SEVODREN-236691 format. One record per residue (C-alpha): x, y, z; residue in one letter. Coordinates in steps of 0.5 Angstrom, whole numbers, plus 2048, in hexadecimal, padded with zeros to 3 digits. Layout:
BEGIN
XYZA;...
# end
This chain:
BEGIN
8A37B77B4M;89D7BB7B2K;8A07BD7ABF;8A17B47AAI;89A7B37ADS;8957B87A9E;8997B77A3Y;8997AF7A4S;8927B07A5L;8907B379FK;8957AF79BE;8917A879DN;88A7AB79CL;88D7AD795R;88F7A7793R;88B7A2797K;88D79C793C;89579D795Y;89279E79CF;88E79879CI;894794799I;89979779EC;8947947A3L;89378D7A1I;89B78C7A0T;89B78F7A7C;89578A7AAF;8997837A6L;8A07857A9V;89C7867B1S;89977F7AFL;89F77C7ACV;8A377E7B3S;89D77B7B7L;89C7757B4V;8A57747B5L;8A47767BCK;89E7717BET;8A376C7BAI;8A876E7BEV;8A576D7C4S;8A27667C3Q;8A87647BFG;8A975E7C3A;8A275C7C2L;8A475A7BCI;8A97557BEF;8A57527C3L;8A074F7BEM;8A674C7BBL;8A87497C2G;8A17467C3E;8A17437BDK;8A673F7C0D;8A473D7C7S;89C7407C7G;8997467CBE;89D7437D2I;8A07467D7D;8A27427DCF;8A173B7DDY;8A37367E3L;8A472F7E2M;8A47297E8P;8AB7267E9T;8A871F7EDP;8AD71C7F1L;8AD7157F3T;8A77127F6R;8A77117FDN;8A370B800S;89E70F805S;89E717806Y;89C71B80DL;89771F809S;893720802L;898727801D;89E722801D;89B71D7FCY;89B7247F7H;8A17267F9K;8A371E7F5D;89F71D7EFN;89E71F7E9A;8987247E9F;89672A7EBF;89172C7F0N;88E7327EDF;8897327F3T;88F7327F8K;8927377F4Y;88C73C7F4G;88B73D7FBE;89273E7FDL;8927447F8M;88B7477FBK;88F749801S;89374D7FBY;8947547FEN;89575A7F9S;89375F7F5E;89575B7EFE;8907577EBE;89074F7EFN;89474B7EBP;88F7457ECF;88A74A7E7D;88F7497E2T;8907417E3S;88E73B7DFA;88F7337E0I;89172F7DAR;8927287D9T;8977257D4Y;89771E7D0F;89B71B7CBN;8977167C7G;8977147C0N;8917137BBS;89270E7B6I;89970E7B5S;8997167B6K;89B7187BCQ;89771E7BFI;8977237C5Y;8917227C9L;8907297CDM;88A7297D3L;8887317D4I;8847347D8D;8817397D1T;87E73E7D5E;88373F7DBR;8897407D6E;8847457D2K;8837497D9D;88B7497D9I;88C74B7D2E;88F7457D0L;88D7447C8G;88B74B7C6R;8887487BFS;8867417C2Y;87F7417BEP;87C73B7C2F;87773B7C7G;8787367CEK;87772F7CBL;8727297CEA;8747227D0E;87771E7CBG;8797247C5E;87F7257C4C;88372B7BFL;8877287BAV;88D72B7B6H;88C72B7AFK;8937277ADN;8907207B1L;8897207ADI;88771F7A7S;8817227A4A;87A71F7A6G;87C71D7ACQ;87871D7B2H;87B7197B8E;8827187BAF;8867137BDY;88A7147C3I;88F70F7C7Q;8937117CCI;89770E7D2P;89470D7D9L;89A70B7DDN;89E70E7E2N;8997137E1Y;8927147E1L;89170C7E4I;89670D7E7D;8967147EAN;88E7147ECL;88E70C7EFL;89470F7F3H;8907167F6Y;88A7117F8Y;88E70D7FBY;8927127FFD;88A714801N;88970D803K;88470C7FET;8897067FBI;88A7007FFT;8926FE800N;88F6F77FCE;88D6FC7F6T;8937007F6L;8976F97F6E;8936F77F0N;8946FE7EDL;89C6FD7EDE;89C6F77EBN;8976F87E5L;89B6FE7E3M;8A26FA7E2E;89F6F57DFE;89B6FA7D9N;89C6FF7D5N;8957037D5F;8927077D1T;88B70A7CFI;88770A7C9E;88270F7C8F;87E7127C2N;87C71A7C2C;87871E7BEK;87A7237BAI;87772A7BCK;87C72E7B7D;88372E7B4I;8887327B6L;88B7377B1E;89073A7B5D;8937397BDT;88F7407BFY;8957417C4G;89373B7C7K;8997387C5E;89F7397C1S;89E73A7BAA;8A27347B8D;89E72F7BCD;89A72C7B7D;8977267BAN;8937297C0I;88D7267C2V;88872A7C7I;8837277CCM;88072A7D2E;8837287D9Q;87D72A7DDE;87A7237D9Y;88071F7D6F;88071A7DDY;8797197DDK;8797177D5Y;87F7137D5I;87C70F7DBS;87870B7D6D;87E7097D3F;8827067D8L;8856FF7D6P;8826F97D8I;8876F67DDS;8876FE7E0I;8806FC7E2E;8816F67E4Q;8866F87E9Y;8836FE7ECF;87C6FE7EAP;87B7057EED;8807097EAF;87B70A7E5K;87670D7EAN;87D7117ECI;87D7137E6L;8767167E5K;8747197EBK;87B71A7F0D;87F71D7EBI;8807247ECK;8847267E5P;88772D7E7Q;88B7297EDE;88E7247E6F;8927297E1G;8997277E0N;89B72F7DFV;8987357E2L;89873B7DEI;8997437E0I;8987487DBN;89A7507DDF;8937547DFP;88E7567DBK;89075A7D6N;8977577D5R;8997597CFL;89A7607D2N;8A075C7D6F;8A475B7D0Y;8A47627CDT;8AA7637D0E;8B07627CBS;8B57617D1D;8B675A7D1Y;8B975A7D8D;8B375E7DBY;8AF7587D8L;8B27547DBL;8B27577E2E;8AB7577E2K;8AA7507E1G;8AE74E7E6V;8AB7537EBK;8A47517E9Y;8A57497EAM;8AA74A7F0N;8A374D7F4K;8A07457F1V;8A57427F4V;8A67447FAQ;8A07437FBK;89F73C7F9M;8A473A7FEG;8A57337FET;89E7317FBL;8A272D7F5Q;8A972B7F2Y;8A972F7EDY;8AD7337E7K;8AB73A7E4V;8AB73C7DCE;8AB7437D9M;8AA7407D2P;8A87467CFL;8AD74B7D2I;8B27477D0K;8B17467C9I;8B074E7C9M;8B874E7CBN;8B974C7C4R;8B67527C2Y;8B97587C7K;8BE75A7C1Y;8B975B7BCG;8B475F7C1T;8BA7637C2T;8BC7647BBL;8B57657B9L;8B376A7BDN;8BB76E7BCL;8B876E7B4I;8B17707B6L;8B37767BAN;8B97787B5I;8B37787B0I;8AF77D7B5L;8B47817B6L;8B57827AEG;8AE7837ADI;8AD7887B3F;8B378C7AFG;8B078B7A8L;8A978E7ACS;8AD7947AEL;8B17957A7I;8AA7967A5L;8A679A7A8I;8AC79F7A7H;8AC79E7A0S;8A57A07A0L;8A67A57A4L;8AC7A87A1L;8A97A779AI;8A27AB79CT;8A67B17A0T;8AB7B279AE;8A57B2794T;8A17B779AN;8A87BB79BA;8A97BB793F;8A27BE791E;8A37C4797F;8A97C6794G;8A67C678DV;8A07CA78FL;8A57CF793R;8A97CF78DL;8A37D2788V;8A17D778EG;89C7D3792N;89E7D479AF;8977D179BK;8957CA79DK;8907C8797I;88B7C279AL;88A7BD794Y;
# end
């Protein structure tokens, strides 16, 4: 070892260019190895991006499954079990008592409302969102827009023409907005029996829609992870201001039968209590949950996380739970395994190549010095010669 060290040092000092080339070669091999190691450890995220294109950046969502409405309720909680809305306020109160070392699921939850509607012969998908809340729970990481003002909307590029500043929207009211909201206030003794009877007759005789224009704040070039990338008919408005805004566009017959309904929408409605989808994401840095290449492990984590939510909610609501992104990741579980296998084989090959390269460099240097040392001894010089 002393012989190899001494003569390798002298050789490298004498042949600096050769030494630098060897050093760069070793550096490149090491760099490629590190890059491949990173890809192996984060390989699942490649398929995660594909999955998010299909489902959006939504880990879990809960949808209410309303039963046939009863004629009366013993309590307001009974009402909420039997309607098409999620009471986000009540949900937050339940989750405050969540005792765990992990993050409270309420902190990564948001409420949304969806409407299927129309706009001048085009079908639209109207989404009412809480922009700031969804930003906090990492829903729409690349979403570039801030909170919208009352009456403003974001419209997908496929729905509008160049230079358009306002967008026409038509959505159905029966069996959803008016029906549920008025029954809600009836249960709170705000609406009389006579008004309720008028409501039932009115809803049977008419197929109500509400028509309004919103000011186009900006154009959606993409869904930005808010929904599936295939949804090219999305219109976004703020949940907080929606009910107040549409109160000025109620059908005349509604205002005649229910003159106080506009005031109810403007003053008494708490928008967070009237969403039809509850979205829940994994805690902060949620991408860390998807770096595991084992799909069964990911599924287990998701089920355990949602079980805590379901146990805490108890009988607050009749609902069903969906795991859209985890479900889609099932498509890619074999691809993830194959990718990791291929990259590990490549990494093993590069590791072997680096060993061969280092061995060759040492062997060449040693053989060269040994040959020169032999020549010196052959000519009778038995002392080490300094170069």
